[in-house]
N, C-alpha and C positions, 0 to 999 in steps of 0.2 A: 380523630387525627383529621387534620385538615392537609387537604391534598398538596402537593409541593407544585409548583409553576413547573413550566418545561425550562425557566431559566435558572431557577433554583436545583433542578435536576442536573442540568449542566454543569453549574457551578459544585455541586457537591462531586460529581465524577473529576471534574478537574482538581478539586482537593485531594481526591483521594487517588492518583494513577496507578497502574499496575503493569510492569514489564510484560512482554509475548509470553505467552507459556505460565504466568503466574496471576490469572486475572480471576482468580477465586472470590476474593471480595467485591470486585465489581460486576463478576457475575451475581452474585446474592442480590447486589442492590436491583441489577435489571429484572432480575426475578419478582422481586417484590413489586416494584412499579407496574410490570406486565400483570401481574397476578390481580391489581386493581382493575384489569380491562377486562377480567372473564375470558382469557381465551379459551377455544375449544380442545386443544392440545396444549401442553406444555412439556418441555424436553429440557433437560438440565444435561451438563457435561458432553455435549456434542463437540466431539472432535478435539478434546480439552475441555475448556470451562466454556464453552460455546452454548448459548440459549436459543431454542428454536421454538416460536411461539406460531399456533395456527389457530385462525379464525372461519370460522363459516363451514360449510358441507365438504367434505371430503370428495364427492363427485362432481363438484365444481372447478375449474380450470384454477390452476394456483398460480397466483401472482406474489412472486418471492423478493422479498427487498433483504438488503446486507448492510449491515454496520459493523465497526470494528471495536471490540473490547480494549487492544492494548494501547499504551501510551510508550515514551521514548526515554531510554538512557542518557538523557541530557538535565542538566540543570539549570532549573527555570530562574529567569532575572526578570520577575515580574512584581511591582508595588501595588498588588490587588488583593482584596481582603479575601479571594477566595483562590489564593495561589498553592501550589503544590505544597501537601505537608510532607513528601518523601523527598528526602537529599537526593539528587542525582535523576531523578525521575520525574516524567512532565509531559501532560498533554499537550503537544507541541506541534502537532499536526491536525486538531482537530476532531479526533475521534470520542472525545467527549461530546462535541456537536452534533455529530452523526449521531450517536446512540439517541441523544434527546431527542431530534427529529423522528426516530423509530417508534419510540415512547409517544411523541405526537401522534402519530399514524395509528397506532392502538389505540389511543384515546379518542380520537375521531371517527374510527370503525366502530367502538362502544358507541358512542353516540347517533352515528347513522351508519351502518353495516350496508356493504354494495351486494345486492340481490344478484345470485348467480356467479359470483366470485367469491373462492377462496383465499385468504390473504396469509400471507408468511412471513415472518421476521425470524432471521439469523442474525445473531448478536457474534459475531465470529472472533475466535480468539488469533493471536500470532501472524497480524497481517505484516507488521513490520518486518519481520524474519522472513514472510514469504512461505511458510510451513502451514497458516491455520487453514485455508481455503481448502487445500489437499485432503488435509484430516479430516476436514468436516463431511468432504464429499464423499469419504469412505467410511463414516460412522453407520452403523446397521440404522439407526433410524432415519438418515438423509438419506440412503439408498433407496428406501422406499417410495421416496418423492421424485414426481416428476413435473418440475415446473412448466407452466406454458411459457412464463418468462420470468426473467432474473433481472434485477436493477439494482446497481449501488450508486453511489454518487461520492462525490470527495468536494470540498471548498476549494477556492483557486483564488490565493491571494493576488493582489494587483488589480483585480477586475472588478467592476462595479457591484455592487452588493446586490445578490439576488440575481445577476444576469446567468442564464443558463445556457452552457456549452455543450456543445455535442460534435459527434463526428461519425460515419458511417466507418466501417474498417477498424483499422488499430487508431484507440483511443490511448492507451499508455503505453508505453514502451516494454521489449523485453529486456530483462535487467540481471544479470547475476555478477559475483565477486568471484574472481580466479584468485587464487593463493599460488605462487611461483616460488620454490625452494630449491636452492642451489647449494651442492656438497661439494666441496674444494679439499684443498691440504693447506695448513696453516705452517707459516715460517715465522723467523724472527725477523722482527719490523725491519731490521738492519738491511736484510737480505729480502726483499720481496722477489726476488726471481727464484726463490727457491720454492715459493708457495703457487698454490692452483689458486688465487683469490676471485670471489665472484664480485668485486667490486665494480670491475667494467661495466658485467653483465646489468647489474642494479643501474649504474649510470644511464646506459643506453637503453634500458626500458623506461626510466622516465622520462627521456627524449622523445621513446617513441610513443609514450603515452599521448603525448601532445600532437604529433604528427596523425596519429590514428585518430584524433579529435575533429569532426567537422567544424569549418569556421563558420560554415552558414547552418544555423540550426533551424532555418525556415525549410529547408530541403528535405523533403520526405525519408531521403537516402541518408538522412544522418547518423554518425556515431559518436560515441563519447566513451573515453577511459579514462579516469581518474585515478591515478595513484592514492589509495587512502592510507597506507603503513607500509614501512619499509622498515627493515633491520639489517645491518652489517655486522657481524664480527661482535664484540664484546667490549666492554673498557678493562682491556689488556693491551696498554699502550706498547709494551714491548712484541707485540704479537701481530703479524698481517694475518688478515681473518682469512679461513674458510670456510665459513658457512653464511648464508644469507638469506633473507625472504624479502619478497614485494606481494602486498596483496593491492589489485586493482579491481575497480567495477566498472563495469563494460554495460552499454547500453546502446541499442538501435532501434528503430521505430517498428522492427516485427522481428520475428524468432529466427527466420531465415539469414537475416542480415548479421544479426548477432553470434549465429552460428559459424557465419564466415567470418565475423572478426575475430572469434575465437580461434578458430583455426590459424588465421595469420598471426596473432598474437606467441601461440604456443609453438607455429614453425620458426618463428624469430628467436624465441626463448630457446629452443633445442639448438639455433645454429650459433647463438652465444657461448652455450653450455658446452659446445664440441669445440670450439675452438679456444675456449679456456680451460679445458680436461676437467669438467666440471660433471655432476651427476645433477639432474634435473627431474623433480616431481611437480607434480601439480594437484589442486583440490577447487573444483567449482561448489561454492555455497552461497543460501539465499537466491535461489533461482525463481525469478518474477515471469511466467511466460505474457507476452503482450496480449493487451486487451482488446479482443477483437469484437468491435460492435455488432449486432446482428442489424442488418439493414430497414426490415420493416419493424424491428422493436424500436428503433433509432426516429423513424417516421412517426411512430405511435407519440414519442416522447415530444418530438416536433410538433406535434398536434396540439396535444397538452397545453404545452408553450403558448403557444398562437394564442389558444382558447382562454386562455388565463389572461393575455394581454400583458405578458412577461416579455422582457428582453432577451435574444435569443442571436448565438452567434455559432455558424458551422466553422470549427476549426479546419485550418489548411494541413495539419502535419499533427502527429501523437504528442502528448506529452513526453516528457524524458524521463519522468521518475516511474518507477515499478509500483506495480498493484497487484494482487494476487486473484482479483477479479478476474483474471485472465483464465484461471481453472476453470470456473463456472460457466464462461461465456464459451470456451471450447466445449463444453458437454448440452448448453441450454440456449435458445435465444433469448437475448436482453441486450441490456447498454448500461455501460459506465456512464454517468453525467456528470459534469462539471459545473459550481455552484459559485459563483463569483462573493468573493468575502469582504470586499473593500479595496479600494485603489489605494490605500493609504497602508491597507494589512501588511504588517512584515512577512518576509517568505516561510513557507513551512518550514519546520526543525530550527526554527531560529529560536534561542533562548528566551526573545522576549514575545514570542505568539502566544495570543489568548484567542481563540473561537469568538466572532461576535455573535452576541445573543440574537440581536435582531435578524440575522438568518434563520432562525429556528421557524418560524412562524412561516415566510414565506417558503422555507424547503418543507414543511408539511403540506402547506397549500397544494403544492404542485405534487408530490407522491400522492395525496388522496385524489384530487383531480385524474392523475395519469392511472389510479386505478379504477376509478368510475368509467374510464375506456372500454374495460373490459367487461361492464356490467349486462344482463341480459336484457333486451330492448323490450 
């Protein structure tokens, strides 16, 4: 059987995406490709459908790299030969490319192991929902590991292909979604004054989301509040509604700022509920802690980039999207790395997104060169 190229692997993964928590077939494919690289240990079903491959001696420092298994619940809008075969599900964030790079790193190790280093590869489930990293970390197999460094990377559309972006401190935002539910009292639509309607509260919160969003995204203290769903009443045209809910995605450059933003939002929602005689409940879902890059590990990444002669950019502010890499970085020193995926690349989560295969090889080169920086002299 002819070994598939990394481009072919990436395109197979793109054709067969799976949602968070449902990545069983993807994990089976990853397992087969990794087994070709003769890992010293291979663990399956880590934190769900996660795959953990270990190469080298357990007595050497472990350098761990992470990629993500899951895709997005979005219908792809591409006319390409490797288009997603699953309606309403597609790799529109580049996780197919990220996985391919780790397989490339495993192949590079098989060709030339790095002396005095133990290589770890974790193909993690459920990154898009913010649940995967936490589940992986409490898996009994993973709990026995003590990585010397942990690294992850994400492609960044709009930046030159292969450009490397790093930042000491917060690299990606603290993010979560808050659901606010209001319960009042219905009335006849002809007599809204007899109701306790949550309509005004929902309207005020939609306006508040805009005022709580920073105009200057280059300010490190930025905040973003995005209404993503709202429901008021039902298709009952003779009834003043008494039920409503609104879902808001909230993000800030670090965990403390996000907590402050959440406190302000809940205080305002409680004020609106009290004024209009409503009962308020709230729920927080899909939390992503900020990814705080370790200073020493970030310097080590920069050194590897300089040695390769690649283009390096030091970011002034964190990226506004969430990444559950923050769970790992709270426990072990490491860095989340940005890799430019092309100035003309459409944004992440766009229905027309397709990871550029030309980025795979530069990505593998960077990861392997970074790995060699920890070898024994």
